N, C-alpha and C positions, 0 to 999 in steps of 0.2 A: 147609809151603810153601803160599802162597795158591792157591786154586782159582779159575779163570776161570769163575765161575758166579753169575749174578745172583740165583738162587733162594736162595743161602746168605747169610744176613745176620747181622751181629754187632750185636745189639741190636734194638729194635723197628723196625717198618716206618715209613717216612715217613707221617705222618698227612695225609690229604687229605680235604676235605669232598666229599660226593657231588655237590654243585652245582658249577657252572662256576667255575674259578679262572682269572683272566685277568691279563694284564699289558699294558702299552702296546705297540703294534705299528705298524710302518710300512706294513703291508698295508692296502689299501683294503677297507673292510667291504663285504660283499655287500649287494645291494639289499634293502631292507626290514629292515635291522638296527638302525635307530634306535628310540628309545623311543616307546611309544604316546602320542599326544597329540591335541590338537584340530585340528591342521593337516590338512586333507584331502589325500588322496593325489592325485598328478598325474592329470589326465584321460588317457584313452587317446590323444587327439590330442597332448597335450603329451609323452607318452612316445614316440610315433611321431616327433614332431618332433626329439626328442633323438637318436633313432637316425639320422635323416637328417642331422642336424648332425655326427654322428660321421664320416659319409662325407667331409666336407670336411677333417677332420683326418687321417683314415686311409682312403685310397681302398681300395675293395674289391680292385682289381686288384693292389695292392701285395702282397697275400697270396700271389700266384703266384710271387713272386721269392724266390730263395735263391742266395746266392753266399758261400762261406766267405771271411772276411776274412783278410788276410795275417797278422794277429796272433792268429788263432784258436788256442785252447789245444790242446796235445797231448792227443788223446783218451785215450791210454793213461795219461798222467799224471793225468787227472781220475779215471779208474777206480781207479788206485792210491791216490789221495788218499781216495776213498770207502771203500777197503778198510781203511784204517788203524784204524778203530774197530770192525772186525769180528773174529770169531774167526779167528785167522790160519790155523789148520789147515784151515779150510773154504774160504778164499779161492781156492785152486787149483781147487776144485770149481766155484765160480762161473765162473771163467775157462773151465774145460772145457766147461761148459754153454753159455756164450755163443759159443764157437767151433764149435759144432755146425753152424751155418749163419748167414748174414746175418740171418735172421729171429729166431733165438734171441738173436743179438747185440743186435738192436733191442730185444727184450724187457728186456734188462738195461741199456740205455743211456739211461734217462730223464734222468740227470744231464747227459749230453752234449747232448741236445736242449734241455733247459731253458737251458743256457748259450748255445746258438745262438739260441733264440727271444728271449732277453732283449735281444739286440742288434738285433732287427728292429722295425719300426714296430708299434705295438699300439694297440688301441682302449681306451677307458675304460668299456667295457661289462663290468662285473665280475660274475662268478658264482662259486659254489663250484666250483673245479676239482677234477677227479679227480687230475690231475697226471701220470698215467701211463695215459691212456685208449687203450691199444692193444687190438686186437681180441681178444686172449686174456684180457683182464681184464673181459670180459663173460661172463655165463653164467647158469645157473639156480640156484635155491635155494628152500627151503621158506619161505614167508611165515608169520607167526604164525597165520594162519587155515588153514595146512597146504595151501594151494594152491601149486603149483609156479609160480614167476614168473621173469621174465628181467630182468636189470638189470646195471649195473656191479657188480663184486664185489671190487675191490681199491682201497684208499684210502690206502695208505701215504704217498703224496706229496700228499694233498689240502691245498688252501690257496685262499683267494680270489684271483682273478686274471682277466685278459682271456679271454673265452669262447673266442676263436679258438685259444688254445694247445692246448686239449683237442681241438678239431676237427682241427687240423694233425697232432697226435700220432696221432689215430685214422685219418685218411685215409692218412697215410704208412705206417701199419702194414699197410693193405690193399695198397698198392703193393709193399711189401717181400714180403708173403705171396704176391702174384701172381707175382712173379719167382721166389720159392722153388718155386712150383708149376709154373713153366715156361710160364705163360700168355703169349700174344702181346701185343704193344703195344696192339692194338685191344681185346682182352678186358680187359686191365688198365685201360684208360681207362674202359670201361663200369663196371667195379667201382668205381673211384675216384670217378667222377661220381655213382654211386648213393649213396655215403656223404653227400656234400654235399647232394644233392637231398633225401634223407630227413631230414637235419637241418633244412634250410630249410623243407620242407613241414611238418615236425613243429612247428617254432617258429612258423610262420604260424598253424597251428591252435591251438596252446596260447596264443598271444597274444590270441585271441578268447574264451578260457574264463574263467569265474569263478575266483578264487583257490583256493577250496576244491576245485573240479573239477580244477584243475591239480595240486593237492597230492595228491589221491587217484589220479590217473591212473597206470596201470601196465599192463604187458604180461604177461599170463599165458600159459602154454604152450598152453592150449586155443585162445586167439586166434591164436597162431602156427600151430597145426595147421589152423585154418580158412583162414588166409591161404595156406598151402602147398597145401591141397586145391583151391584155385581157380587155382593156377599152372599153367603149361603143362607143367611137369615134375613134376606132382603125385605120380605113383606112386613114382618114384625118390626124390624129396626127402622124401616122407612116410615111406617105409620107413626111410631113414636117420635122420630126426628121431625117429620112434617108438622106434628102437633106442637112441638117445642118451638119450631121456627115461626109458625103462625102466631104463637103467643108473643115471641120476641118482636115480630114486626108491628105489633100493636102497641108496644111500649115506647111511646113518644110523649111529648109535652101535652098533647090533647088528652091522652089517657091519664096522665098524671093530674091534669086539671080536673077531670071528672072524679078522680079518687081523692084528691087532697085539698080541694078548694070548695068553699061555700060562698054564696052571694049574700052580702050584707048591705046595710044602708050606706056604708062607706066604700062599697065596691067589692070585688072579689077578694077574699081573705083565706089564708090557709086554715085548715081545720085542726084544732088542737086535740091531741089524743095522748095526754100525759101517761107515763113518762117518755113514750116513744117519740111523740111529736109535741113540742111546746112552742107556741108562738112567742116571738120576741117581746111583744107587749106584755105577755104574762110573766116573762122572766125579769122584766124591768118596768113594772107598772108605775114606778115613781119617777120615771124619766119622761119629759115632755115629748109627745109623739113627733112634733115638727123637728125637734133636735135629734131625735132618734133616726128619723128618715134621712136627715142631712148627713148623719154619721155613716149610715149604710151607703148612701150615694157616694160619699167620699171613698169608702172602701172599694166600691165597684169601679170608681174612676181610677184608683191606683191599680187594681187588677187589670183594667183595660190596657194599661201601658205595657203589659207583658204579652199582648197579642200582636199579630201581624196587622199591618195597616188596613187591609181589606176586611179583616175580621173585627177590628175596632169599629169600622164603619157599620158593619152588620149589627153589632151590639148596640150602637148608638140609636138604632131604630126601635129599641125597646125601652120602656120606662119602668121604674121600680114600683112594685105593688105590695109585697109583704115578705117577711122572713120568719123562719121557725128553726128551732134546734131539732135534729132528727137522729135517733139512734140507728146505727147501721152496722151490719156484719156481726162478727164474733170477736175476733182479735182487736178490732177497732173500737169496740164499745168503750165509752169513757173518754175517748178523744173527742174534741169539739167538732161537730159536723152540723152544717147549716144548709137548709134549702131556701132558695131565693126565687120568688115568683116575679117574673117580668112579663109585661104585656106589650104587644106590638100594635096592630091595627084594631085592637079590641079584645074582648074576652075569648073570642074564638081564635086568637093568634098568640098563645102563651109561649113562654120560654122558661124552663126551670133550670136553674143552676144549682150545683151542689158545691159548697165550699167545705173542704175537709181539712182538719188540722194536720199539719205535717211535722211530726217530731223527728228526732234523730233516728236513723235506721238502726235496727237491732244488730246490724253487722258492724257498725262503727267501732265498738270497743275492741274488735278483733282485726278489722281491716283498715282502720284509720278514718279520720274525719272526711266528710265529703268536700270536694273542691268548691262546692257551691255554698255561699254564705246563707242562703235562704233554702230551707228544706223543702218548701213548696217547689222551688225551681229544680232542686235535686230530683224530685219525683217526676216533674214534667219533662225534664231533659232525658231522664232514664226511660220514661215511657215512649217518648218520640224515637229514642235510639233502638228500642226493642220491638216496637210495632211498625209494620210497613205502612200503616195508615192510622192516624190518631184523630181524636175529637178536635174539630176546628176551633173550639172555644176553650181549649186547655190552656190554663195560665196559672199565675201565682200572685200572692200578696202577703204583706206582713202587717199586723195590727199591733197597736199599743193599747192594752186593756186598762180598765180602771183599777185593776189590782196591781198595776205597775209592771206586768209581765208582757214582753213582746212575744207574739206567736205567729208562726208561719202557716199559711194555708195554700192548698192548690185548689183550683176551680175547674169544673167540667160540667157538661150537661148531665142532668139527673138521669133521665132516661132517653136513650137514642138507639133503640133496637137492642138493648142489652138483654141477654139471655144466658142461662147457665144450664148445665146438664143436671137432670134429676137423677142423681146417683142412686137414691133409695128405690128407684123403679127399675134399675138395671139388673139383668142377669149376668152371669160371668162372660158370656160371649159379647154382650153389649159393652160391658166394662172393658173388655179386651180391645174392642174397636176404638173406644174412647181413649184408651191408653196410647194407642198408636197415633191418634190425632194430637194428643198433648205432647208426646215425645217428639214428633216431627216439628211441631210448633215451637217448642223450646229450642230445638237445634237451630231453626231459622232465626229466632230472636238472638241467640248467642253468636251466630255467624255474622250478623250485622256489625257487631262491635269487636269480636275476637278474631283470631286467626283460624279460620275453618280448616285450612290444610294441616296446620300443626295439631289441632285437636283431633282431626280425623286420623292422622298418623299415630297419635298417642293411643287412641281407642283401638285402632286396627280393624280388620275386616272380619275377624272371627267373632265368636260369641263370648269370649272371656269377659269383656266389659259388661255385657248384659247379665251374665251369671253373677258377677261380683256385686253389682248393684241390686240385683234381685235378692241375693243373700242378705245384704245389708238391710234392705227394706223390712224383711221379716224380723231380724234381731232388733231393729230400731222400733218396730211396732210393739215388741215386748216392752221396750223402755217406755214408750208412750203410755202403755197400759199401767205401768208402775207409777208414772207421774200422774196419770188420771186418778189412780187410787189414792195418791198422796193428797190431791186436791179434795177428793171426797172425804178423806179423813179430816182435813182442815175445816170442811163444812160441818162435819159431825161434832167436832170438838169446839165449834163456835170461834175458831181462829179467823175465819172469814164469814161474811154474810152473803147470802145469795138471794136473788129475786128472779122469778120467772116472768118474762115480758118479751 
């Protein structure tokens, strides 16, 4: 009986060159994507004029508006359609996690918002979009220089598109979180305005910088600590921040080894904790272990080709030990995600890799197909473009499964200083400070691929942009609550099944 398992392949892996594989696309290329030539770049004034011209086509005030159209798609139907390509036994877990609260629902509803934004007026100011820039998709991680840095950290939906889609997704996430925390209308307004203000001021600053300075700009945790130290709530915020950073700094492969591995007669093996963690042997017990290991080695070998030479050399110093399927996140639940245990000079020298299925971006139906033939590569290239420093083992691979379906994956380290804000512990002042961090960080990510001067000129220096997006955030939070209620009703009527895990 065929096993639903993309790691098991009949025959050799699909061969892929390490360099970019592209295909024609309807997506608008991000700024600066043309060939190097003799034509000089537009002047700063020309770029600013372009941004002002965009105001005539798409007024800034229009971004405040949201009203569902009579023919808006059934939100539950869209989620069901998205679930068709996922591991069916895990889909109830996804619904269960989304139904914890309107905020967790929002985290899993990127496809719904993409469908909504596609029908609204949009600018032609294109950047590399995150595609799911909600507040929980920002956090810390170890940069290659081993400094803990803060940035976007989820790029499953990345694709070029209008800059404001990411901003709307981000600001609305703070409105939803503010309601989840029980904040007053006044305090939510201050938080929502802080996101737009930080994005606007960040883009204004980045528009004046040299290209190389913008490229290297990043926010390290030491800088955040200095910012908090000068705030009015320094003592309380610093204590919470230091606690979160200390926790993130311990999240490495050794910590993962202690938590996820047991010692057996066959050596270190991943601990099975179904349905959240299931070892590959348990998913495919009828397959010979030697053949199974050979297959996984072949996949790792193919992934290895997507890495730079020095990083391939680093990876070759580790040998394969074990693999398990692991449920991750909220919106990602049901997509195939694997953790791979590798060992270097012994059990005290582990490396954990995570291979996560890369399906088409939820933005593609509205912005056109990716120029990358492999969605794993789409994610990796988008992440490298939006982050000033990325995981050195970030790569991609394609597998041919026993069910005859080819699937794309991207690969990264499982834990490498990864940390996220504990929103449920924040008061309104802490959430406002976090909103500023996320707003600036998103502006920096957009400035790397887009035209910062044109975007800054479109936004302007006043607060009209901030107010428009803050207004949108609240009305879209209303829509999110209606969609959440629709999923609750689908559970009540047994249209969908849920599982708490």
